[in-house]
Each structure stands twice: as structure tokens, then as C-alpha cells.
C-alpha positions in Angstrom: 266.9 -191.1 15.3 266.5 -190.5 19.1 263.3 -189.9 21.1 262.9 -187.2 23.7 260.0 -186.2 26.0 258.5 -182.7 25.4 256.4 -181.7 28.4 253.4 -179.5 28.0 251.1 -178.0 30.7 247.5 -177.4 29.7 248.4 -173.8 29.2 251.4 -174.4 26.9 249.4 -177.0 25.1 246.8 -174.4 24.2 249.5 -171.8 23.3 251.2 -174.2 21.0 247.9 -175.3 19.5 247.1 -171.7 18.6 250.6 -171.2 17.1 251.8 -172.3 13.7 253.2 -175.5 15.4 256.5 -175.2 13.7 258.5 -174.0 16.7 258.9 -175.9 19.9 260.5 -174.0 22.8 262.2 -174.8 26.1 263.5 -172.8 29.0 267.0 -171.5 29.1 268.1 -174.2 31.7 267.5 -176.8 29.0 270.1 -175.4 26.7 272.8 -178.0 27.5 270.3 -180.8 27.0 269.1 -179.3 23.8 272.6 -179.4 22.3 272.3 -183.2 22.2 269.4 -183.1 19.8 269.7 -183.0 16.0 267.6 -182.9 12.9 265.6 -186.2 12.5 265.2 -186.7 16.2 261.6 -186.8 17.6 259.8 -185.1 20.5 257.1 -187.2 22.0 254.6 -184.8 23.7 253.3 -185.4 27.2 250.5 -183.5 29.0 251.1 -182.8 32.6 248.3 -182.9 35.2 246.4 -185.3 33.0 249.3 -187.7 32.4 248.5 -188.2 28.7 250.5 -188.6 25.5 249.2 -186.5 22.7 251.8 -185.5 20.0 254.8 -186.3 17.9 257.1 -183.5 16.6 259.9 -184.1 14.2 263.0 -182.0 14.8 264.1 -180.2 11.7 267.3 -178.5 12.8 269.7 -177.6 15.6 268.6 -175.5 18.6 268.7 -171.8 18.5 268.0 -168.9 20.9 265.1 -166.5 20.2 263.1 -164.4 22.7 260.4 -163.3 20.4 257.1 -164.0 22.2 255.3 -167.0 20.7 253.8 -169.0 23.6 253.0 -166.1 26.0 252.2 -162.4 25.1 255.4 -161.1 26.7 258.6 -162.2 28.4 258.3 -165.6 26.8 260.5 -168.0 28.9 260.7 -170.7 26.1 263.7 -169.2 24.4 265.6 -172.4 23.5 263.9 -173.3 20.3 263.7 -175.9 17.5 262.1 -175.8 14.2 259.7 -178.8 14.1 257.2 -180.6 11.9 253.9 -181.6 13.6 253.4 -185.3 12.8 250.7 -186.0 15.3 248.7 -183.5 17.4 245.7 -184.8 19.3 242.9 -183.1 21.0 243.1 -183.5 24.8 240.1 -185.8 24.9 241.8 -188.0 22.4 245.2 -187.9 24.0 246.2 -191.4 25.4 246.3 -191.7 29.2 249.5 -193.3 30.4 247.5 -195.5 32.7 245.7 -197.3 29.8 246.7 -201.0 29.9 248.3 -200.9 26.4 250.6 -198.0 27.4 251.2 -198.9 31.0 252.2 -202.5 30.3 254.5 -201.7 27.5 256.6 -198.7 28.5 259.9 -199.8 30.2 259.4 -197.3 33.1 255.8 -198.3 34.0 255.7 -202.0 33.0 255.3 -204.2 36.1 254.3 -201.4 38.4 251.0 -201.1 40.2 248.7 -198.6 38.7 248.7 -196.5 41.9 252.5 -196.4 41.9 254.4 -193.1 41.5 257.8 -194.7 40.9 257.6 -193.9 37.2 256.9 -190.2 37.5 260.6 -189.2 37.6 260.8 -190.0 33.9 258.3 -187.2 33.0 259.3 -184.5 35.4 261.3 -182.5 32.9 261.5 -181.9 29.1 264.2 -183.3 26.9 264.6 -186.5 28.9 265.6 -189.2 26.4 263.3 -192.2 26.0 264.5 -195.7 25.3 264.3 -196.3 21.6 261.8 -199.0 22.0 259.6 -196.8 24.2 259.8 -193.9 21.7 259.0 -196.0 18.7 256.1 -197.6 20.5 254.6 -194.3 21.6 255.0 -192.8 18.1 253.2 -195.8 16.6 250.4 -195.7 19.2 249.9 -191.9 18.7 249.9 -192.3 14.9 247.3 -195.0 15.2 245.2 -192.9 17.5 245.3 -190.0 15.1 243.6 -192.3 12.6 241.2 -194.1 14.9 240.3 -191.1 17.1 239.3 -193.1 20.2 237.7 -190.8 22.8 239.2 -190.7 26.3 236.5 -188.6 28.0 237.5 -186.2 30.7 235.9 -186.7 34.1 235.2 -184.0 36.7 238.6 -184.4 38.3 240.3 -183.9 34.9 238.2 -180.8 34.2 239.4 -179.3 37.5 243.0 -180.1 36.6 242.6 -178.3 33.3 241.1 -175.2 34.8 243.5 -172.2 34.4 243.6 -169.8 37.4 245.2 -166.5 36.9 245.7 -163.7 39.4 246.5 -160.1 38.4 249.4 -158.5 40.2 250.4 -154.9 39.9 253.4 -156.0 37.8 252.0 -158.9 35.8 249.4 -161.7 35.5 250.5 -165.0 37.0 249.1 -168.5 36.7 248.4 -170.4 39.9 247.1 -173.8 41.0 244.5 -173.9 43.7 245.1 -176.6 46.2 242.3 -178.9 47.2 240.6 -178.1 50.5 240.2 -181.7 51.5 242.6 -183.1 54.2 245.8 -184.4 52.7 246.1 -188.2 52.7 248.2 -189.5 55.6 250.0 -192.7 56.3 251.2 -193.8 59.7 254.8 -193.8 58.6 254.7 -190.3 57.2 252.6 -188.5 59.8 253.0 -190.0 63.3 250.1 -189.3 65.6 252.2 -187.2 67.9 253.2 -184.9 65.1 249.7 -184.4 63.8 248.5 -183.5 67.4 251.4 -181.1 67.7 250.7 -179.1 64.5 247.0 -178.9 65.5 247.9 -177.6 68.9 250.1 -175.0 67.4 247.3 -173.8 65.1 245.0 -173.6 68.2 247.7 -171.7 70.1 248.2 -169.1 67.3 244.4 -168.7 67.0 244.1 -168.1 70.8 246.9 -165.5 70.7 245.2 -163.7 67.8 241.8 -163.7 69.4 243.1 -162.3 72.7 244.7 -159.5 70.7 241.2 -158.6 69.5 241.7 -160.0 66.0 239.5 -162.1 63.8 240.7 -165.6 63.0 240.5 -167.8 59.9 241.2 -171.5 59.8 241.0 -173.9 56.8 237.7 -175.7 56.9 239.4 -179.0 56.6 241.3 -178.3 59.9 238.5 -176.8 62.0 237.2 -179.9 63.7 240.6 -180.9 65.0 241.7 -177.4 65.9 238.5 -176.5 67.7 239.0 -179.5 70.1 242.1 -177.6 71.3 240.9 -174.0 70.9 238.2 -173.7 73.5 238.2 -170.0 74.3 237.4 -166.8 72.3 236.0 -169.0 69.5 233.6 -166.2 68.6 236.6 -164.7 66.8 236.5 -167.5 64.2 235.3 -166.3 60.8 232.9 -168.3 58.6 234.0 -166.5 55.5 237.0 -164.3 54.5 235.9 -160.7 54.2 238.4 -160.0 51.4 237.9 -158.4 48.0 239.8 -160.8 45.9 238.8 -162.9 42.9 237.6 -166.5 43.5 240.9 -168.1 42.6 242.8 -165.9 45.1 240.3 -166.5 47.9 240.2 -170.3 47.4 244.0 -170.3 47.7 244.1 -168.0 50.8 241.6 -170.2 52.5 244.2 -173.0 52.7 246.6 -171.1 54.9 246.9 -172.7 58.4 246.0 -169.6 60.4 245.2 -166.0 59.4 244.8 -163.0 61.7 242.5 -160.3 60.4 241.5 -156.8 61.5 238.3 -155.8 59.7 238.8 -156.6 56.1 242.6 -156.6 56.2 245.1 -159.5 56.8 247.3 -158.7 59.7 249.4 -161.8 59.5 249.2 -165.2 57.8 250.9 -168.3 59.3 252.0 -171.7 58.1 252.7 -174.4 60.7 255.8 -176.2 59.5 255.8 -180.0 60.0 257.8 -182.7 58.3 255.0 -183.3 55.8 256.4 -183.0 52.2 253.2 -181.4 51.0 250.0 -179.9 52.5 247.4 -177.6 50.9 248.6 -174.9 53.4 252.2 -175.1 52.3 251.2 -175.0 48.6 248.9 -172.0 49.3 251.7 -170.3 51.2 254.1 -170.5 48.2 251.4 -169.5 45.8 250.3 -166.5 47.8 253.9 -165.2 47.8 253.8 -165.5 44.0 250.7 -163.3 43.4 251.0 -161.0 46.5 254.7 -160.3 47.1 253.9 -157.4 49.6 252.0 -159.5 52.1 253.4 -160.0 55.6 253.6 -163.6 56.4 254.6 -165.6 59.4 256.5 -168.9 59.4 256.0 -171.2 62.4 258.4 -174.1 63.1 256.4 -176.1 65.6 258.1 -178.6 68.0 257.8 -179.9 71.5 261.0 -180.4 73.4 261.4 -183.5 75.6 261.2 -181.4 78.7 258.1 -179.6 77.4 256.4 -183.0 76.7 257.2 -184.2 80.2 255.6 -181.1 81.7 252.8 -181.0 79.1 253.8 -177.5 78.2 253.5 -176.3 74.6 256.6 -174.9 72.9 256.8 -173.1 69.6 259.3 -171.0 67.8 257.7 -168.2 65.8 259.7 -166.7 62.9 258.1 -163.6 61.4 259.1 -162.3 58.0 258.4 -158.9 56.5 257.3 -158.5 52.9 259.6 -159.8 50.1 260.5 -156.2 49.2 262.2 -155.8 52.6 264.1 -159.1 52.6 
């Protein structure tokens, strides 16, 4: 018997819960990993976003391919499938958080780590990762005990937000998106040197100035405004307090995170992301998400940098790369 992680998002958790729970599916890229698994092995189910363990599925046979929609209404991507038996299946508010002391201090990949550490997350970034036998056996026992005891692990406001499903209707299909937080991203001195932060802010201000002088309205993320407005001192009457767009709330909240937007009336002329060396910002997340649900938008990518000579002469330097819609690329 071997133990493997079976990842579920809140959406796939709900889909599996509504199903007969006798088929577990994975994406086609998992086919090679699936071939290692045999009848008698065990899937230990983990809920992403909330970082909770909630289920145990016994594998009843070898993997097979089947595209019949089970987990989504059409174009089901989970086509590598196993017949399974549901041994434990907990409600989300009874699923066991990985950060509980009993779990955290026992699992081989979290034991000894600080609770704020992310060093363990690589273990749960993909399905069908094999667990150490001791970890798998321990988790199965803990989940079976929880199925009997039913201890409540209440969801707080942050958990509820993570569970919220946001969908956007495109002409071709409905897509699920995650809306980034509009609070400033946490920064550390080593990751975001002061010079770099000032540079990206100056570039945002520069693009806002150019757009305003072209007679366009300007949108800036609320979290960035205080810093940008210190640099953008002219034509500030062009700054919008709200986006005049006819999109649903999910779409608007996502668009609002883009670094700079030029608008004419109620239409977006161009949207910009200022590219820094940060691994993640709400703007970059929003950028990728917007391309998912509006593939015909015209977007601009800005690689901001100041050359040595420009720094010496206090002149701003920016390279602007403009991209047409995805259809034209």
C-alpha cells in the first residue's frame, strides 16, 4: 500500500461532493505518474487555498482514460481516472488544517518548521505526489478519527474569501478566476530594494502623465495612489475615482489591480503592467487573469529600468512594449 496526495480546489471539492464519489480524476499531464498507482493504494485528499486535509480514497483499480464530463459540465479536463472507494469525506469546516499542532509537528515535511514558513508547500503543489508511508498512515488515522469525532474547525473571514468562487462569462466559455487583494503586497528589504520601488512608481506616474496629456482618463490602483501621486503632479484631474465599465463585480475588482489604465469615455484604450523583479504583485496577477477572461483586450507591457547614465543625469528611462490582442499574436 502506498499513499499519494490528491489535490482539490474548493471548486473541484464541491464537484466531487456532488458526484457519486466513485471516480477520482486527474489532468492528462498526470498520466505518467498515475501509472505508478495500483489497486489498494490510497489517495489522501488536500484542499488548496485553505490548506486542509479532508478525505481518504481507496484506489480500486488501474488508471484509465475517459473524457465523459463528471466534474465540470463540458470539456472536463480530469480525464485520467481511477475507480475509488470513499473511506473518509469531511465537510470543509471539519477538514483538518495542516497548521494544527498535531498535524504540523508530526508530518515529515512540516515538523521542525516555523508556522509561518512556506518551505513545506512544494510537497502539496501537485497531485499524485507520494507521501512517506509514515505520513500517509498518520494522516489516514487522523482523518478517520476526525470522521468519528467531528471536531469543528470554523472558517474565519479570510477563509470565506478564499472559498468564494468568481466566474466571468466570455463569449466562448465561462472561466473561474481569483481576484487579487487590493492591499499593497508585503515587501522585504532584500526582495524590493528602495530604488526599485521608486523606479516602478515613477514609471506609473510617467505613463499616467502621458495618457492625461493625450486627453485620456487615468485609472490607478487605490493601493498605489498615494505613492504615484507624489510623482504625478500635473493633469491629476484626469484620475478616475471609479471605473466607468459595465462589467460584473468580479471582473471590475480584478481590472482595478492593473498598474495603469488609459480610458476614453467608458472604453479601455490601453492597460499597462509595470514589470519589476517582484515575483508576485496584485497587478501582475490581474494582468494574467484579465487575459484569461478577455482575450481581445489591447494590453501594454512596460519593462521599467533606469540606466546608469540616466540615473546620473536624473532622467527617466523606460522601454514600452505594446502588444495587440491575443487573436493577432
